[in-house]
mmCIF file of the N, C-alpha and C atoms, coordinates in Angstrom:
data_MODEL
# 
_entry.id   MODEL 
# 
loop_
_atom_site.group_PDB 
_atom_site.id 
_atom_site.type_symbol 
_atom_site.label_atom_id 
_atom_site.label_alt_id 
_atom_site.label_comp_id 
_atom_site.label_asym_id 
_atom_site.label_entity_id 
_atom_site.label_seq_id 
_atom_site.pdbx_PDB_ins_code 
_atom_site.Cartn_x 
_atom_site.Cartn_y 
_atom_site.Cartn_z 
_atom_site.occupancy 
_atom_site.B_iso_or_equiv 
_atom_site.pdbx_formal_charge 
_atom_site.auth_seq_id 
_atom_site.auth_comp_id 
_atom_site.auth_asym_id 
_atom_site.auth_atom_id 
_atom_site.pdbx_PDB_model_num 
ATOM 1   N N  . MET A 1 1  ? -77.173 20.010 25.309 1.00 0.00 ? 1  MET A N  1 
ATOM 2   C CA . MET A 1 1  ? -77.522 18.600 25.362 1.00 0.00 ? 1  MET A CA 1 
ATOM 3   C C  . MET A 1 1  ? -78.957 18.412 25.826 1.00 0.00 ? 1  MET A C  1 
ATOM 4   N N  . ALA A 1 2  ? -79.474 19.315 26.645 1.00 0.00 ? 2  ALA A N  1 
ATOM 5   C CA . ALA A 1 2  ? -80.851 19.192 27.126 1.00 0.00 ? 2  ALA A CA 1 
ATOM 6   C C  . ALA A 1 2  ? -81.835 19.185 25.964 1.00 0.00 ? 2  ALA A C  1 
ATOM 7   N N  . THR A 1 3  ? -81.584 20.003 24.949 1.00 0.00 ? 3  THR A N  1 
ATOM 8   C CA . THR A 1 3  ? -82.458 20.038 23.775 1.00 0.00 ? 3  THR A CA 1 
ATOM 9   C C  . THR A 1 3  ? -82.458 18.691 23.067 1.00 0.00 ? 3  THR A C  1 
ATOM 10  N N  . ALA A 1 4  ? -81.290 18.105 22.895 1.00 0.00 ? 4  ALA A N  1 
ATOM 11  C CA . ALA A 1 4  ? -81.198 16.793 22.237 1.00 0.00 ? 4  ALA A CA 1 
ATOM 12  C C  . ALA A 1 4  ? -81.911 15.723 23.051 1.00 0.00 ? 4  ALA A C  1 
ATOM 13  N N  . MET A 1 5  ? -81.794 15.772 24.374 1.00 0.00 ? 5  MET A N  1 
ATOM 14  C CA . MET A 1 5  ? -82.468 14.798 25.222 1.00 0.00 ? 5  MET A CA 1 
ATOM 15  C C  . MET A 1 5  ? -83.980 14.946 25.117 1.00 0.00 ? 5  MET A C  1 
ATOM 16  N N  . THR A 1 6  ? -84.474 16.181 25.047 1.00 0.00 ? 6  THR A N  1 
ATOM 17  C CA . THR A 1 6  ? -85.909 16.436 24.906 1.00 0.00 ? 6  THR A CA 1 
ATOM 18  C C  . THR A 1 6  ? -86.412 15.887 23.583 1.00 0.00 ? 6  THR A C  1 
ATOM 19  N N  . LYS A 1 7  ? -85.663 16.118 22.506 1.00 0.00 ? 7  LYS A N  1 
ATOM 20  C CA . LYS A 1 7  ? -86.061 15.613 21.188 1.00 0.00 ? 7  LYS A CA 1 
ATOM 21  C C  . LYS A 1 7  ? -86.039 14.095 21.157 1.00 0.00 ? 7  LYS A C  1 
ATOM 22  N N  . THR A 1 8  ? -85.071 13.489 21.815 1.00 0.00 ? 8  THR A N  1 
ATOM 23  C CA . THR A 1 8  ? -84.991 12.030 21.871 1.00 0.00 ? 8  THR A CA 1 
ATOM 24  C C  . THR A 1 8  ? -86.211 11.456 22.577 1.00 0.00 ? 8  THR A C  1 
ATOM 25  N N  . ALA A 1 9  ? -86.594 12.039 23.695 1.00 0.00 ? 9  ALA A N  1 
ATOM 26  C CA . ALA A 1 9  ? -87.784 11.578 24.421 1.00 0.00 ? 9  ALA A CA 1 
ATOM 27  C C  . ALA A 1 9  ? -89.029 11.726 23.554 1.00 0.00 ? 9  ALA A C  1 
ATOM 28  N N  . LEU A 1 10 ? -89.121 12.822 22.823 1.00 0.00 ? 10 LEU A N  1 
ATOM 29  C CA . LEU A 1 10 ? -90.280 13.065 21.962 1.00 0.00 ? 10 LEU A CA 1 
ATOM 30  C C  . LEU A 1 10 ? -90.386 12.018 20.857 1.00 0.00 ? 10 LEU A C  1 
ATOM 31  N N  . VAL A 1 11 ? -89.285 11.731 20.152 1.00 0.00 ? 11 VAL A N  1 
ATOM 32  C CA . VAL A 1 11 ? -89.380 10.760 19.059 1.00 0.00 ? 11 VAL A CA 1 
ATOM 33  C C  . VAL A 1 11 ? -89.668 9.365  19.585 1.00 0.00 ? 11 VAL A C  1 
ATOM 34  N N  . ARG A 1 12 ? -89.192 9.034  20.781 1.00 0.00 ? 12 ARG A N  1 
ATOM 35  C CA . ARG A 1 12 ? -89.527 7.723  21.379 1.00 0.00 ? 12 ARG A CA 1 
ATOM 36  C C  . ARG A 1 12 ? -91.007 7.653  21.713 1.00 0.00 ? 12 ARG A C  1 
ATOM 37  N N  . GLN A 1 13 ? -91.569 8.741  22.239 1.00 0.00 ? 13 GLN A N  1 
ATOM 38  C CA . GLN A 1 13 ? -93.004 8.777  22.547 1.00 0.00 ? 13 GLN A CA 1 
ATOM 39  C C  . GLN A 1 13 ? -93.833 8.605  21.280 1.00 0.00 ? 13 GLN A C  1 
ATOM 40  N N  . MET A 1 14 ? -93.306 9.045  20.155 1.00 0.00 ? 14 MET A N  1 
ATOM 41  C CA . MET A 1 14 ? -94.017 8.954  18.880 1.00 0.00 ? 14 MET A CA 1 
ATOM 42  C C  . MET A 1 14 ? -93.860 7.585  18.227 1.00 0.00 ? 14 MET A C  1 
ATOM 43  N N  . GLY A 1 15 ? -93.137 6.662  18.883 1.00 0.00 ? 15 GLY A N  1 
ATOM 44  C CA . GLY A 1 15 ? -92.981 5.313  18.363 1.00 0.00 ? 15 GLY A CA 1 
ATOM 45  C C  . GLY A 1 15 ? -91.761 5.105  17.491 1.00 0.00 ? 15 GLY A C  1 
ATOM 46  N N  . ALA A 1 16 ? -90.853 6.055  17.474 1.00 0.00 ? 16 ALA A N  1 
ATOM 47  C CA . ALA A 1 16 ? -89.644 5.929  16.668 1.00 0.00 ? 16 ALA A CA 1 
ATOM 48  C C  . ALA A 1 16 ? -88.591 5.112  17.406 1.00 0.00 ? 16 ALA A C  1 
ATOM 49  N N  . THR A 1 17 ? -87.659 4.565  16.649 1.00 0.00 ? 17 THR A N  1 
ATOM 50  C CA . THR A 1 17 ? -86.526 3.836  17.201 1.00 0.00 ? 17 THR A CA 1 
ATOM 51  C C  . THR A 1 17 ? -85.291 4.707  17.083 1.00 0.00 ? 17 THR A C  1 
ATOM 52  N N  . VAL A 1 18 ? -84.649 4.994  18.203 1.00 0.00 ? 18 VAL A N  1 
ATOM 53  C CA . VAL A 1 18 ? -83.435 5.806  18.183 1.00 0.00 ? 18 VAL A CA 1 
ATOM 54  C C  . VAL A 1 18 ? -82.281 4.925  17.703 1.00 0.00 ? 18 VAL A C  1 
ATOM 55  N N  . VAL A 1 19 ? -81.619 5.354  16.628 1.00 0.00 ? 19 VAL A N  1 
ATOM 56  C CA . VAL A 1 19 ? -80.501 4.619  16.040 1.00 0.00 ? 19 VAL A CA 1 
ATOM 57  C C  . VAL A 1 19 ? -79.181 5.065  16.671 1.00 0.00 ? 19 VAL A C  1 
ATOM 58  N N  . ARG A 1 20 ? -79.039 6.378  16.857 1.00 0.00 ? 20 ARG A N  1 
ATOM 59  C CA . ARG A 1 20 ? -77.799 6.921  17.414 1.00 0.00 ? 20 ARG A CA 1 
ATOM 60  C C  . ARG A 1 20 ? -78.084 8.240  18.108 1.00 0.00 ? 20 ARG A C  1 
ATOM 61  N N  . GLY A 1 21 ? -77.465 8.417  19.251 1.00 0.00 ? 21 GLY A N  1 
ATOM 62  C CA . GLY A 1 21 ? -77.569 9.695  19.939 1.00 0.00 ? 21 GLY A CA 1 
ATOM 63  C C  . GLY A 1 21 ? -78.519 9.616  21.117 1.00 0.00 ? 21 GLY A C  1 
ATOM 64  N N  . PRO A 1 22 ? -78.735 10.721 21.757 1.00 0.00 ? 22 PRO A N  1 
ATOM 65  C CA . PRO A 1 22 ? -78.167 12.018 21.416 1.00 0.00 ? 22 PRO A CA 1 
ATOM 66  C C  . PRO A 1 22 ? -76.671 12.041 21.725 1.00 0.00 ? 22 PRO A C  1 
ATOM 67  N N  . ALA A 1 23 ? -75.933 12.695 20.867 1.00 0.00 ? 23 ALA A N  1 
ATOM 68  C CA . ALA A 1 23 ? -74.491 12.736 21.031 1.00 0.00 ? 23 ALA A CA 1 
ATOM 69  C C  . ALA A 1 23 ? -73.924 14.037 20.488 1.00 0.00 ? 23 ALA A C  1 
ATOM 70  N N  . GLU A 1 24 ? -72.885 14.512 21.154 1.00 0.00 ? 24 GLU A N  1 
ATOM 71  C CA . GLU A 1 24 ? -72.154 15.659 20.627 1.00 0.00 ? 24 GLU A CA 1 
ATOM 72  C C  . GLU A 1 24 ? -71.328 15.151 19.462 1.00 0.00 ? 24 GLU A C  1 
ATOM 73  N N  . ASP A 1 25 ? -71.211 15.974 18.437 1.00 0.00 ? 25 ASP A N  1 
ATOM 74  C CA . ASP A 1 25 ? -70.493 15.543 17.248 1.00 0.00 ? 25 ASP A CA 1 
ATOM 75  C C  . ASP A 1 25 ? -69.521 16.628 16.810 1.00 0.00 ? 25 ASP A C  1 
ATOM 76  N N  . THR A 1 26 ? -68.779 16.364 15.753 1.00 0.00 ? 26 THR A N  1 
ATOM 77  C CA . THR A 1 26 ? -67.679 17.244 15.348 1.00 0.00 ? 26 THR A CA 1 
ATOM 78  C C  . THR A 1 26 ? -68.026 18.252 14.267 1.00 0.00 ? 26 THR A C  1 
ATOM 79  N N  . TRP A 1 27 ? -69.229 18.251 13.740 1.00 0.00 ? 27 TRP A N  1 
ATOM 80  C CA . TRP A 1 27 ? -69.554 19.115 12.600 1.00 0.00 ? 27 TRP A CA 1 
ATOM 81  C C  . TRP A 1 27 ? -69.380 20.603 12.883 1.00 0.00 ? 27 TRP A C  1 
ATOM 82  N N  . ALA A 1 28 ? -69.774 21.037 14.071 1.00 0.00 ? 28 ALA A N  1 
ATOM 83  C CA . ALA A 1 28 ? -69.698 22.456 14.425 1.00 0.00 ? 28 ALA A CA 1 
ATOM 84  C C  . ALA A 1 28 ? -69.628 22.558 15.950 1.00 0.00 ? 28 ALA A C  1 
ATOM 85  N N  . PRO A 1 29 ? -69.139 23.672 16.480 1.00 0.00 ? 29 PRO A N  1 
ATOM 86  C CA . PRO A 1 29 ? -69.070 23.829 17.934 1.00 0.00 ? 29 PRO A CA 1 
ATOM 87  C C  . PRO A 1 29 ? -70.458 23.688 18.577 1.00 0.00 ? 29 PRO A C  1 
ATOM 88  N N  . GLY A 1 30 ? -70.574 22.793 19.551 1.00 0.00 ? 30 GLY A N  1 
ATOM 89  C CA . GLY A 1 30 ? -71.830 22.600 20.264 1.00 0.00 ? 30 GLY A CA 1 
ATOM 90  C C  . GLY A 1 30 ? -72.858 21.751 19.542 1.00 0.00 ? 30 GLY A C  1 
ATOM 91  N N  . TYR A 1 31 ? -72.487 21.113 18.421 1.00 0.00 ? 31 TYR A N  1 
ATOM 92  C CA . TYR A 1 31 ? -73.413 20.322 17.609 1.00 0.00 ? 31 TYR A CA 1 
ATOM 93  C C  . TYR A 1 31 ? -73.815 19.036 18.336 1.00 0.00 ? 31 TYR A C  1 
ATOM 94  N N  . TYR A 1 32 ? -75.110 18.782 18.391 1.00 0.00 ? 32 TYR A N  1 
ATOM 95  C CA . TYR A 1 32 ? -75.667 17.529 18.909 1.00 0.00 ? 32 TYR A CA 1 
ATOM 96  C C  . TYR A 1 32 ? -76.644 16.991 17.894 1.00 0.00 ? 32 TYR A C  1 
ATOM 97  N N  . SER A 1 33 ? -76.750 15.665 17.830 1.00 0.00 ? 33 SER A N  1 
ATOM 98  C CA . SER A 1 33 ? -77.710 15.078 16.897 1.00 0.00 ? 33 SER A CA 1 
ATOM 99  C C  . SER A 1 33 ? -78.330 13.810 17.474 1.00 0.00 ? 33 SER A C  1 
ATOM 100 N N  . VAL A 1 34 ? -79.492 13.486 16.938 1.00 0.00 ? 34 VAL A N  1 
ATOM 101 C CA . VAL A 1 34 ? -80.199 12.243 17.247 1.00 0.00 ? 34 VAL A CA 1 
ATOM 102 C C  . VAL A 1 34 ? -80.668 11.672 15.915 1.00 0.00 ? 34 VAL A C  1 
ATOM 103 N N  . LEU A 1 35 ? -80.253 10.454 15.614 1.00 0.00 ? 35 LEU A N  1 
ATOM 104 C CA . LEU A 1 35 ? -80.686 9.765  14.402 1.00 0.00 ? 35 LEU A CA 1 
ATOM 105 C C  . LEU A 1 35 ? -81.717 8.723  14.814 1.00 0.00 ? 35 LEU A C  1 
ATOM 106 N N  . PHE A 1 36 ? -82.856 8.707  14.118 1.00 0.00 ? 36 PHE A N  1 
ATOM 107 C CA . PHE A 1 36 ? -83.903 7.755  14.483 1.00 0.00 ? 36 PHE A CA 1 
ATOM 108 C C  . PHE A 1 36 ? -84.636 7.268  13.245 1.00 0.00 ? 36 PHE A C  1 
ATOM 109 N N  . GLU A 1 37 ? -85.397 6.186  13.421 1.00 0.00 ? 37 GLU A N  1 
ATOM 110 C CA . GLU A 1 37 ? -86.253 5.648  12.362 1.00 0.00 ? 37 GLU A CA 1 
ATOM 111 C C  . GLU A 1 37 ? -87.698 5.815  12.796 1.00 0.00 ? 37 GLU A C  1 
ATOM 112 N N  . ASP A 1 38 ? -88.525 6.310  11.879 1.00 0.00 ? 38 ASP A N  1 
ATOM 113 C CA . ASP A 1 38 ? -89.942 6.423  12.193 1.00 0.00 ? 38 ASP A CA 1 
ATOM 114 C C  . ASP A 1 38 ? -90.576 5.033  12.121 1.00 0.00 ? 38 ASP A C  1 
ATOM 115 N N  . PRO A 1 39 ? -91.847 4.898  12.479 1.00 0.00 ? 39 PRO A N  1 
ATOM 116 C CA . PRO A 1 39 ? -92.475 3.567  12.476 1.00 0.00 ? 39 PRO A CA 1 
ATOM 117 C C  . PRO A 1 39 ? -92.452 2.865  11.115 1.00 0.00 ? 39 PRO A C  1 
ATOM 118 N N  . ASP A 1 40 ? -92.269 3.622  10.020 1.00 0.00 ? 40 ASP A N  1 
ATOM 119 C CA . ASP A 1 40 ? -92.176 3.018  8.685  1.00 0.00 ? 40 ASP A CA 1 
ATOM 120 C C  . ASP A 1 40 ? -90.743 2.675  8.305  1.00 0.00 ? 40 ASP A C  1 
ATOM 121 N N  . GLY A 1 41 ? -89.782 2.937  9.201  1.00 0.00 ? 41 GLY A N  1 
ATOM 122 C CA . GLY A 1 41 ? -88.385 2.621  8.928  1.00 0.00 ? 41 GLY A CA 1 
ATOM 123 C C  . GLY A 1 41 ? -87.620 3.715  8.192  1.00 0.00 ? 41 GLY A C  1 
ATOM 124 N N  . ILE A 1 42 ? -88.219 4.889  8.042  1.00 0.00 ? 42 ILE A N  1 
ATOM 125 C CA . ILE A 1 42 ? -87.552 6.002  7.375  1.00 0.00 ? 42 ILE A CA 1 
ATOM 126 C C  . ILE A 1 42 ? -86.631 6.689  8.385  1.00 0.00 ? 42 ILE A C  1 
ATOM 127 N N  . ARG A 1 43 ? -85.361 6.849  8.016  1.00 0.00 ? 43 ARG A N  1 
ATOM 128 C CA . ARG A 1 43 ? -84.397 7.477  8.923  1.00 0.00 ? 43 ARG A CA 1 
ATOM 129 C C  . ARG A 1 43 ? -84.450 8.993  8.824  1.00 0.00 ? 43 ARG A C  1 
ATOM 130 N N  . LEU A 1 44 ? -84.457 9.617  9.997  1.00 0.00 ? 44 LEU A N  1 
ATOM 131 C CA . LEU A 1 44 ? -84.487 11.077 10.111 1.00 0.00 ? 44 LEU A CA 1 
ATOM 132 C C  . LEU A 1 44 ? -83.481 11.486 11.174 1.00 0.00 ? 44 LEU A C  1 
ATOM 133 N N  . GLU A 1 45 ? -83.029 12.725 11.083 1.00 0.00 ? 45 GLU A N  1 
ATOM 134 C CA . GLU A 1 45 ? -82.100 13.224 12.089 1.00 0.00 ? 45 GLU A CA 1 
ATOM 135 C C  . GLU A 1 45 ? -82.572 14.576 12.595 1.00 0.00 ? 45 GLU A C  1 
ATOM 136 N N  . VAL A 1 46 ? -82.509 14.746 13.914 1.00 0.00 ? 46 VAL A N  1 
ATOM 137 C CA . VAL A 1 46 ? -82.762 16.035 14.543 1.00 0.00 ? 46 VAL A CA 1 
ATOM 138 C C  . VAL A 1 46 ? -81.405 16.510 15.035 1.00 0.00 ? 46 VAL A C  1 
ATOM 139 N N  . ASN A 1 47 ? -81.041 17.747 14.705 1.00 0.00 ? 47 ASN A N  1 
ATOM 140 C CA . ASN A 1 47 ? -79.767 18.250 15.188 1.00 0.00 ? 47 ASN A CA 1 
ATOM 141 C C  . ASN A 1 47 ? -79.921 19.643 15.748 1.00 0.00 ? 47 ASN A C  1 
ATOM 142 N N  . PHE A 1 48 ? -78.922 20.030 16.528 1.00 0.00 ? 48 PHE A N  1 
ATOM 143 C CA . PHE A 1 48 ? -78.936 21.313 17.203 1.00 0.00 ? 48 PHE A CA 1 
ATOM 144 C C  . PHE A 1 48 ? -77.542 21.909 17.155 1.00 0.00 ? 48 PHE A C  1 
ATOM 145 N N  . VAL A 1 49 ? -77.462 23.149 16.693 1.00 0.00 ? 49 VAL A N  1 
ATOM 146 C CA . VAL A 1 49 ? -76.215 23.908 16.722 1.00 0.00 ? 49 VAL A CA 1 
ATOM 147 C C  . VAL A 1 49 ? -76.528 25.223 17.431 1.00 0.00 ? 49 VAL A C  1 
ATOM 148 N N  . PRO A 1 50 ? -75.916 25.468 18.577 1.00 0.00 ? 50 PRO A N  1 
ATOM 149 C CA . PRO A 1 50 ? -76.227 26.686 19.322 1.00 0.00 ? 50 PRO A CA 1 
ATOM 150 C C  . PRO A 1 50 ? -75.669 27.940 18.668 1.00 0.00 ? 50 PRO A C  1 
ATOM 151 N N  . GLY A 1 51 ? -76.302 29.043 18.960 1.00 0.00 ? 51 GLY A N  1 
ATOM 152 C CA . GLY A 1 51 ? -75.800 30.338 18.482 1.00 0.00 ? 51 GLY A CA 1 
ATOM 153 C C  . GLY A 1 51 ? -75.735 30.409 16.973 1.00 0.00 ? 51 GLY A C  1 
ATOM 154 N N  . ALA A 1 52 ? -74.664 30.968 16.464 1.00 0.00 ? 52 ALA A N  1 
ATOM 155 C CA . ALA A 1 52 ? -74.502 31.153 15.021 1.00 0.00 ? 52 ALA A CA 1 
ATOM 156 C C  . ALA A 1 52 ? -73.915 29.921 14.343 1.00 0.00 ? 52 ALA A C  1 
ATOM 157 N N  . GLY A 1 53 ? -73.506 28.915 15.113 1.00 0.00 ? 53 GLY A N  1 
ATOM 158 C CA . GLY A 1 53 ? -72.951 27.701 14.526 1.00 0.00 ? 53 GLY A CA 1 
ATOM 159 C C  . GLY A 1 53 ? -71.763 28.002 13.640 1.00 0.00 ? 53 GLY A C  1 
ATOM 160 N N  . LEU A 1 54 ? -71.819 27.484 12.425 1.00 0.00 ? 54 LEU A N  1 
ATOM 161 C CA . LEU A 1 54 ? -70.714 27.695 11.488 1.00 0.00 ? 54 LEU A CA 1 
ATOM 162 C C  . LEU A 1 54 ? -70.653 29.112 10.941 1.00 0.00 ? 54 LEU A C  1 
ATOM 163 N N  . LEU A 1 55 ? -71.674 29.921 11.212 1.00 0.00 ? 55 LEU A N  1 
ATOM 164 C CA . LEU A 1 55 ? -71.652 31.313 10.767 1.00 0.00 ? 55 LEU A CA 1 
ATOM 165 C C  . LEU A 1 55 ? -70.923 32.223 11.752 1.00 0.00 ? 55 LEU A C  1 
ATOM 166 N N  . ALA A 1 56 ? -70.569 31.697 12.919 1.00 0.00 ? 56 ALA A N  1 
ATOM 167 C CA . ALA A 1 56 ? -69.844 32.483 13.916 1.00 0.00 ? 56 ALA A CA 1 
ATOM 168 C C  . ALA A 1 56 ? -68.429 32.769 13.427 1.00 0.00 ? 56 ALA A C  1 
ATOM 169 N N  . GLU A 1 57 ? -67.940 33.923 13.751 1.00 0.00 ? 57 GLU A N  1 
ATOM 170 C CA . GLU A 1 57 ? -66.591 34.304 13.347 1.00 0.00 ? 57 GLU A CA 1 
ATOM 171 C C  . GLU A 1 57 ? -65.575 33.301 13.898 1.00 0.00 ? 57 GLU A C  1 
ATOM 172 N N  . GLY A 1 58 ? -64.723 32.788 13.022 1.00 0.00 ? 58 GLY A N  1 
ATOM 173 C CA . GLY A 1 58 ? -63.683 31.845 13.417 1.00 0.00 ? 58 GLY A CA 1 
ATOM 174 C C  . GLY A 1 58 ? -64.124 30.394 13.462 1.00 0.00 ? 58 GLY A C  1 
ATOM 175 N N  . ALA A 1 59 ? -65.404 30.112 13.303 1.00 0.00 ? 59 ALA A N  1 
ATOM 176 C CA . ALA A 1 59 ? -65.886 28.726 13.333 1.00 0.00 ? 59 ALA A CA 1 
ATOM 177 C C  . ALA A 1 59 ? -65.444 28.005 12.072 1.00 0.00 ? 59 ALA A C  1 
ATOM 178 N N  . GLN A 1 60 ? -65.136 26.708 12.216 1.00 0.00 ? 60 GLN A N  1 
ATOM 179 C CA . GLN A 1 60 ? -64.704 25.912 11.080 1.00 0.00 ? 60 GLN A CA 1 
ATOM 180 C C  . GLN A 1 60 ? -65.536 24.647 10.986 1.00 0.00 ? 60 GLN A C  1 
ATOM 181 N N  . PHE A 1 61 ? -65.820 24.244 9.753  1.00 0.00 ? 61 PHE A N  1 
ATOM 182 C CA . PHE A 1 61 ? -66.505 22.988 9.472  1.00 0.00 ? 61 PHE A CA 1 
ATOM 183 C C  . PHE A 1 61 ? -65.520 21.865 9.782  1.00 0.00 ? 61 PHE A C  1 
ATOM 184 N N  . ARG A 1 62 ? -65.948 20.893 10.584 1.00 0.00 ? 62 ARG A N  1 
ATOM 185 C CA . ARG A 1 62 ? -65.044 19.831 11.010 1.00 0.00 ? 62 ARG A CA 1 
ATOM 186 C C  . ARG A 1 62 ? -65.625 18.454 10.716 1.00 0.00 ? 62 ARG A C  1 
ATOM 187 N N  . PRO A 1 63 ? -65.722 18.066 9.446  1.00 0.00 ? 63 PRO A N  1 
ATOM 188 C CA . PRO A 1 63 ? -66.234 16.724 9.174  1.00 0.00 ? 63 PRO A CA 1 
ATOM 189 C C  . PRO A 1 63 ? -65.228 15.688 9.657  1.00 0.00 ? 63 PRO A C  1 
ATOM 190 N N  . GLY A 1 64 ? -65.702 14.574 10.039 1.00 0.00 ? 64 GLY A N  1 
ATOM 191 C CA . GLY A 1 64 ? -64.822 13.514 10.495 1.00 0.00 ? 64 GLY A CA 1 
ATOM 192 C C  . GLY A 1 64 ? -65.615 12.483 11.259 1.00 0.00 ? 64 GLY A C  1 
ATOM 193 N N  . PRO A 1 65 ? -64.959 11.422 11.681 1.00 0.00 ? 65 PRO A N  1 
ATOM 194 C CA . PRO A 1 65 ? -65.670 10.388 12.424 1.00 0.00 ? 65 PRO A CA 1 
ATOM 195 C C  . PRO A 1 65 ? -66.396 10.994 13.601 1.00 0.00 ? 65 PRO A C  1 
ATOM 196 N N  . PRO A 1 66 ? -67.582 10.547 13.927 1.00 0.00 ? 66 PRO A N  1 
ATOM 197 C CA . PRO A 1 66 ? -68.277 9.398  13.363 1.00 0.00 ? 66 PRO A CA 1 
ATOM 198 C C  . PRO A 1 66 ? -69.152 9.721  12.170 1.00 0.00 ? 66 PRO A C  1 
ATOM 199 N N  . ASN A 1 67 ? -69.012 10.870 11.568 1.00 0.00 ? 67 ASN A N  1 
ATOM 200 C CA . ASN A 1 67 ? -69.894 11.288 10.478 1.00 0.00 ? 67 ASN A CA 1 
ATOM 201 C C  . ASN A 1 67 ? -69.519 10.765 9.110  1.00 0.00 ? 67 ASN A C  1 
ATOM 202 N N  . MET A 1 68 ? -68.441 10.072 8.985  1.00 0.00 ? 68 MET A N  1 
ATOM 203 C CA . MET A 1 68 ? -67.950 9.690  7.672  1.00 0.00 ? 68 MET A CA 1 
ATOM 204 C C  . MET A 1 68 ? -68.581 8.410  7.136  1.00 0.00 ? 68 MET A C  1 
ATOM 205 N N  . GLY A 1 69 ? -69.604 7.912  7.762  1.00 0.00 ? 69 GLY A N  1 
ATOM 206 C CA . GLY A 1 69 ? -70.265 6.758  7.183  1.00 0.00 ? 69 GLY A CA 1 
ATOM 207 C C  . GLY A 1 69 ? -70.511 5.722  8.153  1.00 0.00 ? 69 GLY A C  1 
# 
């Protein structure tokens, strides 16, 4: 979570508007994301998956709320 908080502070310093996050999500074990809009209104996302993420043995892709739209 510290990485996501650092990225959130950085995008705010750059004049972006944070739309969502930083938040842990269900996509992969340890997944965190921050969704933001740049000064032109373009949406971007910074995410972090520790270690091997979905490539780790036994890891499963877990789509679901809040990622479904």
